[in-house]
PyMOL Python script that loads the backbone (N, CA, C, O; Angstrom):
from pymol import cmd

cmd.read_pdbstr("""\
ATOM      1  N   MET A   1     -36.867   5.975  -3.168  1.00  0.00           N
ATOM      2  CA  MET A   1     -35.499   5.618  -3.518  1.00  0.00           C
ATOM      3  C   MET A   1     -34.600   6.849  -3.488  1.00  0.00           C
ATOM      4  O   MET A   1     -33.478   6.799  -2.984  1.00  0.00           O
ATOM      5  N   LYS A   2     -35.106   7.955  -4.033  1.00  0.00           N
ATOM      6  CA  LYS A   2     -34.320   9.187  -4.071  1.00  0.00           C
ATOM      7  C   LYS A   2     -34.002   9.676  -2.658  1.00  0.00           C
ATOM      8  O   LYS A   2     -32.909  10.181  -2.399  1.00  0.00           O
ATOM      9  N   GLU A   3     -34.963   9.522  -1.749  1.00  0.00           N
ATOM     10  CA  GLU A   3     -34.753   9.967  -0.369  1.00  0.00           C
ATOM     11  C   GLU A   3     -33.637   9.167   0.303  1.00  0.00           C
ATOM     12  O   GLU A   3     -32.861   9.716   1.084  1.00  0.00           O
ATOM     13  N   LYS A   4     -33.559   7.876   0.000  1.00  0.00           N
ATOM     14  CA  LYS A   4     -32.511   7.037   0.580  1.00  0.00           C
ATOM     15  C   LYS A   4     -31.133   7.472   0.097  1.00  0.00           C
ATOM     16  O   LYS A   4     -30.171   7.495   0.864  1.00  0.00           O
ATOM     17  N   VAL A   5     -31.054   7.817  -1.179  1.00  0.00           N
ATOM     18  CA  VAL A   5     -29.775   8.259  -1.729  1.00  0.00           C
ATOM     19  C   VAL A   5     -29.366   9.581  -1.093  1.00  0.00           C
ATOM     20  O   VAL A   5     -28.205   9.767  -0.729  1.00  0.00           O
ATOM     21  N   VAL A   6     -30.313  10.489  -0.961  1.00  0.00           N
ATOM     22  CA  VAL A   6     -30.023  11.790  -0.351  1.00  0.00           C
ATOM     23  C   VAL A   6     -29.598  11.605   1.101  1.00  0.00           C
ATOM     24  O   VAL A   6     -28.642  12.238   1.550  1.00  0.00           O
ATOM     25  N   ASP A   7     -30.291  10.750   1.837  1.00  0.00           N
ATOM     26  CA  ASP A   7     -29.920  10.481   3.231  1.00  0.00           C
ATOM     27  C   ASP A   7     -28.523   9.879   3.321  1.00  0.00           C
ATOM     28  O   ASP A   7     -27.732  10.243   4.191  1.00  0.00           O
ATOM     29  N   TYR A   8     -28.231   8.956   2.410  1.00  0.00           N
ATOM     30  CA  TYR A   8     -26.911   8.320   2.398  1.00  0.00           C
ATOM     31  C   TYR A   8     -25.815   9.358   2.179  1.00  0.00           C
ATOM     32  O   TYR A   8     -24.795   9.345   2.868  1.00  0.00           O
ATOM     33  N   VAL A   9     -26.026  10.250   1.224  1.00  0.00           N
ATOM     34  CA  VAL A   9     -25.026  11.283   0.939  1.00  0.00           C
ATOM     35  C   VAL A   9     -24.866  12.208   2.142  1.00  0.00           C
ATOM     36  O   VAL A   9     -23.741  12.570   2.490  1.00  0.00           O
ATOM     37  N   LYS A  10     -25.948  12.592   2.772  1.00  0.00           N
ATOM     38  CA  LYS A  10     -25.873  13.464   3.950  1.00  0.00           C
ATOM     39  C   LYS A  10     -25.115  12.787   5.092  1.00  0.00           C
ATOM     40  O   LYS A  10     -24.270  13.407   5.738  1.00  0.00           O
ATOM     41  N   GLU A  11     -25.418  11.523   5.333  1.00  0.00           N
ATOM     42  CA  GLU A  11     -24.742  10.792   6.405  1.00  0.00           C
ATOM     43  C   GLU A  11     -23.256  10.611   6.098  1.00  0.00           C
ATOM     44  O   GLU A  11     -22.408  10.696   6.987  1.00  0.00           O
ATOM     45  N   THR A  12     -22.962  10.363   4.837  1.00  0.00           N
ATOM     46  CA  THR A  12     -21.563  10.201   4.443  1.00  0.00           C
ATOM     47  C   THR A  12     -20.791  11.492   4.655  1.00  0.00           C
ATOM     48  O   THR A  12     -19.674  11.469   5.172  1.00  0.00           O
ATOM     49  N   ARG A  13     -21.367  12.604   4.266  1.00  0.00           N
ATOM     50  CA  ARG A  13     -20.701  13.899   4.464  1.00  0.00           C
ATOM     51  C   ARG A  13     -20.500  14.185   5.948  1.00  0.00           C
ATOM     52  O   ARG A  13     -19.459  14.709   6.346  1.00  0.00           O
ATOM     53  N   ALA A  14     -21.489  13.842   6.763  1.00  0.00           N
ATOM     54  CA  ALA A  14     -21.369  14.065   8.206  1.00  0.00           C
ATOM     55  C   ALA A  14     -20.238  13.218   8.785  1.00  0.00           C
ATOM     56  O   ALA A  14     -19.485  13.690   9.637  1.00  0.00           O
ATOM     57  N   GLU A  15     -20.114  11.981   8.333  1.00  0.00           N
ATOM     58  CA  GLU A  15     -19.034  11.114   8.817  1.00  0.00           C
ATOM     59  C   GLU A  15     -17.672  11.634   8.375  1.00  0.00           C
ATOM     60  O   GLU A  15     -16.713  11.601   9.146  1.00  0.00           O
ATOM     61  N   LEU A  16     -17.585  12.108   7.147  1.00  0.00           N
ATOM     62  CA  LEU A  16     -16.303  12.609   6.648  1.00  0.00           C
ATOM     63  C   LEU A  16     -15.842  13.856   7.402  1.00  0.00           C
ATOM     64  O   LEU A  16     -14.642  14.116   7.490  1.00  0.00           O
ATOM     65  N   LYS A  17     -16.772  14.617   7.939  1.00  0.00           N
ATOM     66  CA  LYS A  17     -16.394  15.794   8.727  1.00  0.00           C
ATOM     67  C   LYS A  17     -15.782  15.396  10.069  1.00  0.00           C
ATOM     68  O   LYS A  17     -15.068  16.189  10.683  1.00  0.00           O
ATOM     69  N   GLN A  18     -16.054  14.175  10.528  1.00  0.00           N
ATOM     70  CA  GLN A  18     -15.526  13.710  11.809  1.00  0.00           C
ATOM     71  C   GLN A  18     -14.144  13.078  11.679  1.00  0.00           C
ATOM     72  O   GLN A  18     -13.484  12.807  12.683  1.00  0.00           O
ATOM     73  N   VAL A  19     -13.713  12.847  10.457  1.00  0.00           N
ATOM     74  CA  VAL A  19     -12.425  12.196  10.229  1.00  0.00           C
ATOM     75  C   VAL A  19     -11.294  13.145  10.600  1.00  0.00           C
ATOM     76  O   VAL A  19     -11.342  14.336  10.291  1.00  0.00           O
ATOM     77  N   THR A  20     -10.282  12.610  11.264  1.00  0.00           N
ATOM     78  CA  THR A  20      -9.076  13.387  11.553  1.00  0.00           C
ATOM     79  C   THR A  20      -8.095  13.137  10.418  1.00  0.00           C
ATOM     80  O   THR A  20      -7.452  12.089  10.362  1.00  0.00           O
ATOM     81  N   TRP A  21      -7.985  14.096   9.522  1.00  0.00           N
ATOM     82  CA  TRP A  21      -7.124  13.955   8.360  1.00  0.00           C
ATOM     83  C   TRP A  21      -5.683  14.260   8.754  1.00  0.00           C
ATOM     84  O   TRP A  21      -5.447  15.118   9.604  1.00  0.00           O
ATOM     85  N   PRO A  22      -4.713  13.569   8.147  1.00  0.00           N
ATOM     86  CA  PRO A  22      -3.309  13.831   8.484  1.00  0.00           C
ATOM     87  C   PRO A  22      -2.872  15.198   7.972  1.00  0.00           C
ATOM     88  O   PRO A  22      -3.391  15.711   6.981  1.00  0.00           O
ATOM     89  N   THR A  23      -1.905  15.767   8.676  1.00  0.00           N
ATOM     90  CA  THR A  23      -1.343  17.034   8.215  1.00  0.00           C
ATOM     91  C   THR A  23      -0.412  16.752   7.036  1.00  0.00           C
ATOM     92  O   THR A  23      -0.056  15.604   6.774  1.00  0.00           O
ATOM     93  N   LYS A  24      -0.029  17.803   6.339  1.00  0.00           N
ATOM     94  CA  LYS A  24       0.847  17.617   5.180  1.00  0.00           C
ATOM     95  C   LYS A  24       2.175  16.966   5.568  1.00  0.00           C
ATOM     96  O   LYS A  24       2.615  16.049   4.875  1.00  0.00           O
ATOM     97  N   PRO A  25       2.842  17.409   6.663  1.00  0.00           N
ATOM     98  CA  PRO A  25       4.091  16.737   7.052  1.00  0.00           C
ATOM     99  C   PRO A  25       3.884  15.258   7.403  1.00  0.00           C
ATOM    100  O   PRO A  25       4.726  14.425   7.068  1.00  0.00           O
ATOM    101  N   GLU A  26       2.779  14.923   8.072  1.00  0.00           N
ATOM    102  CA  GLU A  26       2.490  13.525   8.393  1.00  0.00           C
ATOM    103  C   GLU A  26       2.284  12.713   7.118  1.00  0.00           C
ATOM    104  O   GLU A  26       2.759  11.582   7.007  1.00  0.00           O
ATOM    105  N   LEU A  27       1.583  13.290   6.174  1.00  0.00           N
ATOM    106  CA  LEU A  27       1.315  12.608   4.913  1.00  0.00           C
ATOM    107  C   LEU A  27       2.598  12.372   4.129  1.00  0.00           C
ATOM    108  O   LEU A  27       2.801  11.293   3.573  1.00  0.00           O
ATOM    109  N   ILE A  28       3.458  13.375   4.085  1.00  0.00           N
ATOM    110  CA  ILE A  28       4.736  13.239   3.383  1.00  0.00           C
ATOM    111  C   ILE A  28       5.601  12.180   4.070  1.00  0.00           C
ATOM    112  O   ILE A  28       6.216  11.350   3.401  1.00  0.00           O
ATOM    113  N   GLY A  29       5.647  12.210   5.392  1.00  0.00           N
ATOM    114  CA  GLY A  29       6.428  11.223   6.136  1.00  0.00           C
ATOM    115  C   GLY A  29       5.930   9.807   5.898  1.00  0.00           C
ATOM    116  O   GLY A  29       6.728   8.895   5.685  1.00  0.00           O
ATOM    117  N   SER A  30       4.633   9.621   5.932  1.00  0.00           N
ATOM    118  CA  SER A  30       4.062   8.295   5.693  1.00  0.00           C
ATOM    119  C   SER A  30       4.338   7.823   4.271  1.00  0.00           C
ATOM    120  O   SER A  30       4.623   6.646   4.046  1.00  0.00           O
ATOM    121  N   THR A  31       4.254   8.737   3.317  1.00  0.00           N
ATOM    122  CA  THR A  31       4.523   8.386   1.924  1.00  0.00           C
ATOM    123  C   THR A  31       5.965   7.945   1.744  1.00  0.00           C
ATOM    124  O   THR A  31       6.235   6.978   1.032  1.00  0.00           O
ATOM    125  N   ILE A  32       6.890   8.644   2.381  1.00  0.00           N
ATOM    126  CA  ILE A  32       8.310   8.282   2.288  1.00  0.00           C
ATOM    127  C   ILE A  32       8.541   6.898   2.890  1.00  0.00           C
ATOM    128  O   ILE A  32       9.281   6.091   2.326  1.00  0.00           O
ATOM    129  N   VAL A  33       7.915   6.622   4.024  1.00  0.00           N
ATOM    130  CA  VAL A  33       8.062   5.310   4.664  1.00  0.00           C
ATOM    131  C   VAL A  33       7.525   4.211   3.748  1.00  0.00           C
ATOM    132  O   VAL A  33       8.167   3.172   3.591  1.00  0.00           O
ATOM    133  N   VAL A  34       6.368   4.426   3.147  1.00  0.00           N
ATOM    134  CA  VAL A  34       5.771   3.420   2.262  1.00  0.00           C
ATOM    135  C   VAL A  34       6.667   3.165   1.054  1.00  0.00           C
ATOM    136  O   VAL A  34       6.879   2.013   0.673  1.00  0.00           O
ATOM    137  N   ILE A  35       7.192   4.222   0.450  1.00  0.00           N
ATOM    138  CA  ILE A  35       8.073   4.057  -0.711  1.00  0.00           C
ATOM    139  C   ILE A  35       9.336   3.309  -0.308  1.00  0.00           C
ATOM    140  O   ILE A  35       9.771   2.405  -1.021  1.00  0.00           O
ATOM    141  N   PHE A  36       9.930   3.672   0.822  1.00  0.00           N
ATOM    142  CA  PHE A  36      11.157   3.017   1.285  1.00  0.00           C
ATOM    143  C   PHE A  36      10.927   1.528   1.550  1.00  0.00           C
ATOM    144  O   PHE A  36      11.703   0.686   1.095  1.00  0.00           O
ATOM    145  N   VAL A  37       9.872   1.208   2.279  1.00  0.00           N
ATOM    146  CA  VAL A  37       9.583  -0.191   2.605  1.00  0.00           C
ATOM    147  C   VAL A  37       9.296  -0.983   1.327  1.00  0.00           C
ATOM    148  O   VAL A  37       9.716  -2.134   1.205  1.00  0.00           O
ATOM    149  N   THR A  38       8.590  -0.378   0.383  1.00  0.00           N
ATOM    150  CA  THR A  38       8.310  -1.045  -0.885  1.00  0.00           C
ATOM    151  C   THR A  38       9.595  -1.357  -1.634  1.00  0.00           C
ATOM    152  O   THR A  38       9.750  -2.453  -2.173  1.00  0.00           O
ATOM    153  N   LEU A  39      10.513  -0.405  -1.672  1.00  0.00           N
ATOM    154  CA  LEU A  39      11.786  -0.634  -2.355  1.00  0.00           C
ATOM    155  C   LEU A  39      12.616  -1.710  -1.660  1.00  0.00           C
ATOM    156  O   LEU A  39      13.217  -2.557  -2.322  1.00  0.00           O
ATOM    157  N   VAL A  40      12.650  -1.680  -0.335  1.00  0.00           N
ATOM    158  CA  VAL A  40      13.403  -2.697   0.410  1.00  0.00           C
ATOM    159  C   VAL A  40      12.824  -4.086   0.146  1.00  0.00           C
ATOM    160  O   VAL A  40      13.573  -5.034  -0.090  1.00  0.00           O
ATOM    161  N   LEU A  41      11.511  -4.211   0.185  1.00  0.00           N
ATOM    162  CA  LEU A  41      10.886  -5.505  -0.082  1.00  0.00           C
ATOM    163  C   LEU A  41      11.126  -5.958  -1.517  1.00  0.00           C
ATOM    164  O   LEU A  41      11.332  -7.147  -1.762  1.00  0.00           O
ATOM    165  N   ALA A  42      11.101  -5.031  -2.462  1.00  0.00           N
ATOM    166  CA  ALA A  42      11.356  -5.389  -3.858  1.00  0.00           C
ATOM    167  C   ALA A  42      12.769  -5.932  -4.025  1.00  0.00           C
ATOM    168  O   ALA A  42      12.976  -6.931  -4.713  1.00  0.00           O
ATOM    169  N   VAL A  43      13.740  -5.277  -3.398  1.00  0.00           N
ATOM    170  CA  VAL A  43      15.128  -5.745  -3.478  1.00  0.00           C
ATOM    171  C   VAL A  43      15.260  -7.110  -2.803  1.00  0.00           C
ATOM    172  O   VAL A  43      15.944  -7.990  -3.325  1.00  0.00           O
ATOM    173  N   PHE A  44      14.622  -7.293  -1.667  1.00  0.00           N
ATOM    174  CA  PHE A  44      14.671  -8.572  -0.958  1.00  0.00           C
ATOM    175  C   PHE A  44      14.075  -9.696  -1.806  1.00  0.00           C
ATOM    176  O   PHE A  44      14.670 -10.766  -1.931  1.00  0.00           O
ATOM    177  N   ILE A  45      12.907  -9.452  -2.385  1.00  0.00           N
ATOM    178  CA  ILE A  45      12.260 -10.472  -3.214  1.00  0.00           C
ATOM    179  C   ILE A  45      13.107 -10.779  -4.442  1.00  0.00           C
ATOM    180  O   ILE A  45      13.217 -11.938  -4.844  1.00  0.00           O
ATOM    181  N   TYR A  46      13.704  -9.757  -5.039  1.00  0.00           N
ATOM    182  CA  TYR A  46      14.584  -9.968  -6.191  1.00  0.00           C
ATOM    183  C   TYR A  46      15.777 -10.842  -5.794  1.00  0.00           C
ATOM    184  O   TYR A  46      16.143 -11.764  -6.522  1.00  0.00           O
ATOM    185  N   ALA A  47      16.378 -10.551  -4.647  1.00  0.00           N
ATOM    186  CA  ALA A  47      17.540 -11.319  -4.193  1.00  0.00           C
ATOM    187  C   ALA A  47      17.163 -12.776  -3.930  1.00  0.00           C
ATOM    188  O   ALA A  47      17.883 -13.685  -4.343  1.00  0.00           O
ATOM    189  N   VAL A  48      16.051 -13.002  -3.253  1.00  0.00           N
ATOM    190  CA  VAL A  48      15.599 -14.367  -2.985  1.00  0.00           C
ATOM    191  C   VAL A  48      15.312 -15.090  -4.299  1.00  0.00           C
ATOM    192  O   VAL A  48      15.649 -16.265  -4.444  1.00  0.00           O
ATOM    193  N   ASP A  49      14.701 -14.410  -5.244  1.00  0.00           N
ATOM    194  CA  ASP A  49      14.406 -15.004  -6.544  1.00  0.00           C
ATOM    195  C   ASP A  49      15.686 -15.428  -7.259  1.00  0.00           C
ATOM    196  O   ASP A  49      15.753 -16.525  -7.814  1.00  0.00           O
ATOM    197  N   LYS A  50      16.691 -14.571  -7.247  1.00  0.00           N
ATOM    198  CA  LYS A  50      17.954 -14.897  -7.921  1.00  0.00           C
ATOM    199  C   LYS A  50      18.676 -16.051  -7.220  1.00  0.00           C
ATOM    200  O   LYS A  50      19.263 -16.909  -7.879  1.00  0.00           O
ATOM    201  N   ILE A  51      18.633 -16.069  -5.899  1.00  0.00           N
ATOM    202  CA  ILE A  51      19.263 -17.165  -5.152  1.00  0.00           C
ATOM    203  C   ILE A  51      18.570 -18.489  -5.473  1.00  0.00           C
ATOM    204  O   ILE A  51      19.232 -19.491  -5.742  1.00  0.00           O
ATOM    205  N   LEU A  52      17.247 -18.489  -5.444  1.00  0.00           N
ATOM    206  CA  LEU A  52      16.509 -19.713  -5.758  1.00  0.00           C
ATOM    207  C   LEU A  52      16.725 -20.133  -7.208  1.00  0.00           C
ATOM    208  O   LEU A  52      16.828 -21.324  -7.501  1.00  0.00           O
ATOM    209  N   GLU A  53      16.793 -19.175  -8.104  1.00  0.00           N
ATOM    210  CA  GLU A  53      17.056 -19.485  -9.512  1.00  0.00           C
ATOM    211  C   GLU A  53      18.410 -20.173  -9.664  1.00  0.00           C
ATOM    212  O   GLU A  53      18.532 -21.173 -10.372  1.00  0.00           O
ATOM    213  N   THR A  54      19.413 -19.635  -9.003  1.00  0.00           N
ATOM    214  CA  THR A  54      20.754 -20.222  -9.066  1.00  0.00           C
ATOM    215  C   THR A  54      20.756 -21.635  -8.489  1.00  0.00           C
ATOM    216  O   THR A  54      21.345 -22.545  -9.072  1.00  0.00           O
ATOM    217  N   LEU A  55      20.101 -21.818  -7.353  1.00  0.00           N
ATOM    218  CA  LEU A  55      20.036 -23.151  -6.740  1.00  0.00           C
ATOM    219  C   LEU A  55      19.315 -24.155  -7.638  1.00  0.00           C
ATOM    220  O   LEU A  55      19.775 -25.284  -7.809  1.00  0.00           O
ATOM    221  N   ILE A  56      18.205 -23.746  -8.200  1.00  0.00           N
ATOM    222  CA  ILE A  56      17.434 -24.662  -9.049  1.00  0.00           C
ATOM    223  C   ILE A  56      18.222 -25.024 -10.302  1.00  0.00           C
ATOM    224  O   ILE A  56      18.252 -26.188 -10.700  1.00  0.00           O
ATOM    225  N   PHE A  57      18.863 -24.031 -10.929  1.00  0.00           N
ATOM    226  CA  PHE A  57      19.654 -24.315 -12.128  1.00  0.00           C
ATOM    227  C   PHE A  57      20.840 -25.223 -11.810  1.00  0.00           C
ATOM    228  O   PHE A  57      21.201 -26.078 -12.618  1.00  0.00           O
ATOM    229  N   SER A  58      21.443 -25.040 -10.639  1.00  0.00           N
ATOM    230  CA  SER A  58      22.581 -25.895 -10.293  1.00  0.00           C
ATOM    231  C   SER A  58      22.131 -27.326  -9.999  1.00  0.00           C
ATOM    232  O   SER A  58      22.843 -28.277 -10.321  1.00  0.00           O
ATOM    233  N   VAL A  59      20.962 -27.480  -9.394  1.00  0.00           N
ATOM    234  CA  VAL A  59      20.440 -28.818  -9.105  1.00  0.00           C
ATOM    235  C   VAL A  59      20.035 -29.522 -10.401  1.00  0.00           C
ATOM    236  O   VAL A  59      20.280 -30.717 -10.566  1.00  0.00           O
ATOM    237  N   LEU A  60      19.424 -28.786 -11.308  1.00  0.00           N
ATOM    238  CA  LEU A  60      18.967 -29.384 -12.563  1.00  0.00           C
ATOM    239  C   LEU A  60      20.083 -29.490 -13.597  1.00  0.00           C
ATOM    240  O   LEU A  60      19.916 -30.149 -14.624  1.00  0.00           O
ATOM    241  N   GLY A  61      21.206 -28.855 -13.337  1.00  0.00           N
ATOM    242  CA  GLY A  61      22.334 -28.913 -14.254  1.00  0.00           C
ATOM    243  C   GLY A  61      22.131 -28.112 -15.526  1.00  0.00           C
ATOM    244  O   GLY A  61      22.631 -28.485 -16.587  1.00  0.00           O
ATOM    245  N   LEU A  62      21.407 -27.026 -15.425  1.00  0.00           N
ATOM    246  CA  LEU A  62      21.167 -26.183 -16.609  1.00  0.00           C
ATOM    247  C   LEU A  62      22.144 -25.049 -16.702  1.00  0.00           C
ATOM    248  O   LEU A  62      22.076 -24.251 -17.637  1.00  0.00           O
TER     249      LEU A  62
END
""", "prot")
cmd.dss("prot")
cmd.show_as("cartoon", "prot")
cmd.util.cbc("prot")
cmd.orient("prot")
């Protein structure tokens, strides 16, 4: 069992050495894009929610 764990760790380390990691500027750029898209979607969902809320309240007469 111990040998399997050791082999697994060795293979995992070997695979991680083959990964092409992003550079710092690429990482910062991707992070900015993710934050921006998240904020845009949050505003969109909020707007749709408020519109539907208004429509439902007007239909129900509340």
